[in-house]
C-alpha positions in Angstrom: -182.6 -80.1 -66.3 -183.0 -81.0 -70.0 -183.7 -84.6 -69.1 -186.2 -83.5 -66.5 -188.3 -81.6 -69.0 -188.2 -84.4 -71.5 -189.4 -86.7 -68.7 -192.4 -84.4 -68.2 -193.5 -84.9 -71.8 -193.3 -88.7 -71.3 -195.6 -88.3 -68.3 -198.1 -86.3 -70.3 -198.7 -89.3 -72.6 -198.3 -92.1 -70.0 -200.4 -90.5 -67.3 -203.3 -89.6 -69.6 -203.2 -93.1 -71.2 -203.5 -94.7 -67.8 -206.3 -92.4 -66.8 -208.3 -92.9 -69.9 -209.3 -96.3 -68.6 -210.9 -95.0 -65.4 -214.3 -93.7 -64.5 -216.7 -93.1 -61.6 -218.4 -90.5 -59.5 -218.2 -86.7 -59.8 -217.1 -83.6 -57.9 -218.1 -80.0 -58.1 -217.3 -78.9 -61.7 -214.3 -76.7 -61.1 -211.5 -76.5 -63.6 -207.7 -76.6 -63.4 -206.3 -73.2 -64.3 -202.7 -74.4 -64.4 -200.6 -77.5 -64.3 -197.6 -77.5 -61.9 -194.8 -80.0 -62.3 -193.0 -80.4 -58.9 -189.6 -82.0 -58.4 -188.4 -81.5 -54.8 -188.3 -77.8 -54.2 -188.4 -77.0 -57.9 -191.8 -76.1 -59.6 -192.8 -75.2 -63.1 -196.3 -74.0 -63.7 -198.1 -73.6 -67.1 -201.6 -72.1 -67.4 -204.1 -74.6 -69.0 -205.4 -71.7 -71.2 -201.9 -71.3 -72.6 -201.8 -75.0 -73.5 -205.2 -74.8 -75.3 -204.1 -71.7 -77.1 -200.9 -73.5 -78.2 -202.9 -76.5 -79.4 -205.4 -74.5 -81.4 -203.4 -71.6 -82.6 -199.8 -72.6 -82.0 -199.3 -69.4 -80.0 -196.7 -69.7 -77.3 -196.9 -67.8 -74.0 -193.9 -66.9 -72.0 -194.5 -69.6 -69.4 -195.0 -72.2 -72.1 -191.9 -71.0 -74.0 -189.6 -71.6 -71.1 -191.0 -75.2 -71.0 -190.7 -75.8 -74.7 -187.3 -74.3 -75.0 -185.7 -77.6 -73.7 -187.1 -79.6 -76.6 -186.1 -80.1 -80.2 -188.3 -79.3 -83.1 -189.4 -82.9 -83.5 -190.2 -83.1 -79.7 -192.3 -80.0 -79.9 -194.2 -81.5 -82.8 -194.8 -84.7 -80.9 -196.2 -82.6 -78.0 -198.4 -80.7 -80.5 -199.6 -83.9 -82.0 -200.5 -85.3 -78.5 -202.6 -82.2 -77.8 -204.7 -83.0 -80.9 -205.6 -86.5 -79.6 -209.3 -86.4 -78.6 -210.9 -89.8 -77.9 -214.6 -90.7 -78.0 -215.0 -93.3 -75.3 -217.8 -95.6 -74.2 -218.8 -94.3 -70.7 -220.6 -97.5 -69.8 -217.6 -99.6 -70.7 -215.3 -97.3 -68.7 -217.7 -97.6 -65.7 -217.4 -101.4 -65.9 -213.7 -101.3 -66.4 -212.9 -99.3 -63.3 -214.7 -101.8 -61.2 -212.4 -104.6 -62.3 -209.4 -105.3 -60.1 -206.9 -104.1 -62.7 -208.8 -100.9 -63.3 -208.8 -100.0 -59.6 -205.2 -100.9 -59.3 -204.0 -98.7 -62.2 -206.1 -95.7 -61.2 -204.7 -96.0 -57.7 -201.2 -96.2 -59.0 -201.7 -93.3 -61.4 -203.0 -91.2 -58.6 -199.7 -91.5 -56.8 -198.2 -89.0 -59.2 -200.8 -86.3 -58.3 -200.1 -84.1 -55.2 -203.1 -82.9 -53.3 -203.6 -81.7 -49.8 -206.7 -83.7 -49.3 -207.4 -87.4 -49.8 -209.6 -87.0 -52.8 -207.0 -87.6 -55.5 -208.7 -90.7 -57.0 -212.1 -89.1 -56.9 -210.7 -86.0 -58.6 -209.2 -88.0 -61.4 -212.4 -90.0 -61.9 -214.4 -86.7 -62.1 -212.0 -85.2 -64.6 -212.2 -88.2 -66.8 -216.0 -88.5 -67.0 -216.4 -84.7 -67.4 -213.6 -84.6 -70.0 -215.1 -87.6 -71.9 -218.5 -85.9 -71.9 -217.1 -82.7 -73.5 -218.0 -81.9 -77.1 -214.5 -82.6 -78.2 -214.1 -85.9 -76.4 -211.4 -86.9 -73.9 -208.0 -85.5 -74.5 -205.2 -83.9 -72.5 -206.8 -80.4 -72.6 -210.4 -81.5 -71.8 -209.1 -83.6 -69.0 -207.2 -80.7 -67.5 -210.2 -78.3 -67.9 -212.4 -80.8 -66.1 -210.0 -81.5 -63.2 -211.9 -80.3 -60.0 -209.3 -78.0 -58.6 -207.7 -74.7 -59.8 -204.3 -76.5 -59.9 -203.2 -79.9 -61.0 -199.8 -80.7 -59.3 -197.8 -83.5 -60.8 -195.0 -85.1 -58.6 -192.2 -85.7 -61.0 -190.3 -87.9 -58.5 -193.0 -90.6 -59.1 -193.1 -90.2 -62.9 -190.5 -92.8 -63.5 -192.7 -95.5 -62.0 -195.5 -94.6 -64.4 -193.1 -94.5 -67.4 -191.7 -97.9 -66.3 -195.2 -99.3 -66.1 -196.3 -97.9 -69.5 -193.1 -99.4 -71.1 -193.3 -102.7 -69.3 -194.4 -104.5 -72.5 -190.8 -104.3 -73.7 -187.5 -104.8 -72.0 -185.1 -102.1 -72.7 -182.4 -104.7 -72.9 -184.1 -106.5 -75.8 -183.1 -105.3 -79.2 -185.3 -106.1 -81.1 -188.0 -106.1 -78.4 -190.2 -109.1 -77.7 -193.9 -109.2 -78.2 -195.7 -109.7 -74.9 -198.5 -107.1 -75.3 -201.1 -109.5 -74.0 -199.1 -109.9 -70.7 -198.4 -106.2 -70.1 -200.7 -104.2 -67.7 -201.6 -101.6 -70.3 -202.1 -104.2 -73.0 -204.4 -106.2 -70.8 -206.5 -103.2 -69.7 -206.8 -101.8 -73.2 -208.0 -105.2 -74.5 -210.4 -105.4 -71.6 -211.9 -102.0 -72.5 -212.4 -103.2 -76.0 -214.2 -106.3 -74.9 -216.5 -104.3 -72.6 -217.2 -101.6 -75.2 -217.8 -104.0 -78.1 -219.5 -107.0 -76.4 -222.6 -108.3 -78.2 -222.4 -105.5 -80.8 -222.3 -105.8 -84.6 -220.1 -103.3 -86.5 -220.2 -102.4 -90.2 -216.4 -102.0 -90.1 -213.6 -103.1 -87.7 -210.0 -102.0 -87.8 -207.3 -104.3 -86.3 -203.8 -102.8 -86.2 -200.9 -101.6 -84.2 -200.0 -98.2 -82.7 -200.4 -96.4 -86.1 -204.0 -97.5 -86.3 -204.6 -97.0 -82.6 -203.7 -93.3 -82.9 -206.8 -92.8 -85.0 -209.1 -93.5 -82.1 -212.8 -94.2 -83.1 -212.9 -91.6 -85.8 -214.0 -93.8 -88.8 -217.6 -93.0 -88.3 -220.8 -94.5 -86.9 -221.0 -98.3 -86.9 -217.2 -98.8 -86.8 -214.8 -99.8 -84.1 -211.0 -99.4 -83.9 -209.4 -102.4 -82.2 -205.9 -101.0 -82.7 -203.4 -101.7 -79.9 -199.9 -100.3 -79.3 -197.2 -102.9 -80.0 -199.6 -105.3 -81.7 -198.1 -108.0 -83.9 -199.7 -111.2 -85.3 -198.9 -112.9 -82.1 -201.0 -110.5 -80.0 -203.6 -110.2 -82.7 -204.5 -113.8 -82.3 -204.8 -113.4 -78.6 -207.0 -110.3 -79.1 -209.3 -112.1 -81.6 -209.6 -115.1 -79.3 -210.8 -112.8 -76.5 -213.3 -110.9 -78.7 -215.0 -113.9 -80.3 -216.5 -115.2 -77.0 -217.8 -111.7 -76.3 -219.9 -112.1 -79.5 -218.3 -109.2 -81.3 -219.4 -109.1 -85.0 -217.7 -107.3 -87.9 -219.2 -107.2 -91.4 -216.1 -105.7 -92.9 -212.6 -105.9 -91.4 -209.3 -104.2 -92.1 -206.1 -105.9 -90.8 -203.2 -103.4 -90.7 -200.4 -105.5 -89.2 -196.8 -106.4 -89.9 -194.5 -103.5 -88.9 -194.0 -104.9 -85.4 -193.6 -108.4 -86.7 -190.6 -107.1 -88.7 -189.3 -105.3 -85.7 -189.6 -108.3 -83.4 -187.9 -110.4 -86.0 -190.8 -112.9 -86.2 -189.9 -115.7 -88.7 -191.5 -115.8 -92.1 -193.2 -119.1 -91.3 -194.7 -117.9 -88.0 -195.9 -114.6 -89.5 -197.7 -116.3 -92.4 -199.2 -118.9 -90.2 -200.4 -116.3 -87.7 -201.9 -114.1 -90.4 -203.8 -117.0 -92.0 -205.1 -118.0 -88.6 -206.2 -114.4 -87.9 -208.1 -114.2 -91.1 -209.8 -117.5 -90.3 -210.8 -116.1 -86.9 -212.2 -112.8 -88.3 -214.3 -114.9 -90.7 -216.1 -116.4 -87.8 -217.2 -112.9 -86.6 -220.0 -112.6 -89.1 -217.6 -111.2 -91.7 -218.4 -110.5 -95.3 -215.2 -108.8 -96.4 -211.6 -108.6 -95.2 -209.0 -106.2 -96.5 -205.2 -106.4 -95.7 -203.0 -103.3 -95.5 -199.2 -103.5 -96.1 -197.0 -103.1 -93.1 -196.1 -99.5 -92.5 -192.7 -98.3 -93.6 -190.6 -95.8 -91.5 -188.1 -93.2 -92.6 -184.6 -94.2 -93.4 -183.3 -92.7 -90.2 -185.8 -94.6 -88.0 -185.1 -97.9 -89.8 -181.4 -97.6 -89.0 -182.2 -97.4 -85.2 -183.1 -100.9 -83.8 -184.7 -99.3 -80.8 -187.2 -97.4 -83.0 -188.2 -99.5 -86.0 -187.4 -102.4 -88.2 -185.0 -102.1 -91.1 -186.9 -101.2 -94.3 -185.7 -104.5 -95.9 -187.5 -106.5 -93.2 -190.7 -104.5 -93.6 -190.5 -105.1 -97.4 -190.1 -108.8 -96.7 -193.2 -108.8 -94.4 -195.1 -107.1 -97.2 -194.1 -109.9 -99.6 -195.5 -112.4 -97.2 -198.7 -110.4 -96.8 -199.3 -110.5 -100.5 -198.6 -114.3 -100.5 -201.1 -114.9 -97.7 -203.7 -112.6 -99.4 -203.4 -114.6 -102.6 -203.8 -117.9 -100.7 -206.8 -116.6 -98.7 -208.3 -114.8 -101.6 -208.5 -111.4 -99.8 -207.4 -108.0 -101.3 -204.4 -106.0 -100.3 -205.3 -102.3 -100.2 -202.0 -100.7 -101.1 -202.8 -97.9 -103.6 -204.9 -96.0 -101.0 -201.8 -95.6 -98.8 -199.3 -94.8 -101.5 -199.3 -91.0 -100.8 -197.7 -91.7 -97.4 -194.5 -92.9 -99.0 -191.9 -92.1 -101.5 -190.1 -95.2 -102.9 -191.5 -97.3 -99.9 -190.1 -94.8 -97.4 -192.3 -92.7 -95.0 -192.3 -89.1 -96.0 -190.6 -86.8 -93.4 -193.4 -84.3 -93.4 -195.9 -86.9 -92.4 -194.2 -88.1 -89.2 -192.9 -86.6 -86.0 -190.6 -89.5 -84.9 -189.9 -91.4 -88.2 -192.1 -94.3 -87.3 -195.6 -93.0 -86.5 -197.9 -90.6 -88.4 -198.3 -87.0 -87.4 -201.7 -85.2 -87.7 -201.4 -84.7 -91.5 -200.3 -88.4 -91.9 -203.2 -89.6 -89.8 -205.6 -87.5 -91.9 -204.3 -89.3 -95.1 -204.5 -92.7 -93.4 -208.1 -92.1 -92.1 -209.3 -91.1 -95.6 -207.6 -94.2 -97.1 -209.5 -96.4 -94.6 -212.8 -94.7 -95.3 -212.2 -95.4 -99.0 -211.5 -99.0 -98.3 -214.6 -99.4 -96.2 -216.8 -97.9 -98.9 -215.7 -100.5 -101.5 
């Protein structure tokens, strides 16, 4: 039962991530009043209002308490952090994306985890996404649920494992450390395709290129900026990303490259990392660029660094940062390190700024966002 509840939390992130890249049509604007997780004859229902109340005021109802009681303190914090994610999405780009073959395939696949008595599952999901994205707070888990055109959203847990497997397909669980193949994973491909459609023929005052830590910020750096962060990104996939964006005539006056943690985790060689980073800088300079800033690779906590399935050893991250400084000196670009110093203590991520030891929680993201804004204002 404990594993079952933990799997439900995995679904919350995976399912919504898949659905973020889908759009079309509309249905009567009803709203889901509760979410029901179904596994065979077993069902657990949680009122959507209780979830919002928990997100905004951290008040826990009886129904939600029975759900959260199976989780550790850190897992509860991760769930709370997920509820704070609210994404501002380009509706036109989403419209185009859903009409691609991969967009239709992923939406259809994701709909398999939703149980409905009629045949309108895909249409209902599309409606919830557009209405949720149009809400004043942007698209997030709560706005999606509140826009779902039925009084109940029923999730079939027996099909969750397929979604989780798809979401994690960029890495093989047998690989420690994992291998970088973001550009060949379904989610990596569709995320990049969304970026191309949303940024095509546009000029931005500031662009952020980075991994999952940067991706968690969403497009919250202000008007005229774009966050090109992708989960799992290393310098290998960064080159593929840039080579896809350049033909789309994406222009960036200022660019921040926040990369390196995954390179350390994937055990990419010093020579390859330096070569890739130099090539990435050269490609960014062809995008109408006036200034480039590098950010040191993100450190994790000590505990996370000791688990090869979670993060790279701190010594390897430190080595990557030495290489970043060397490349910066060669390429004559600044390394913005002082702005991020408050995230760390002796090059170790502070426990109160992370929920999993490797990524930033809401408070950590606030500090990171402010640091990026300072850099862009230079």
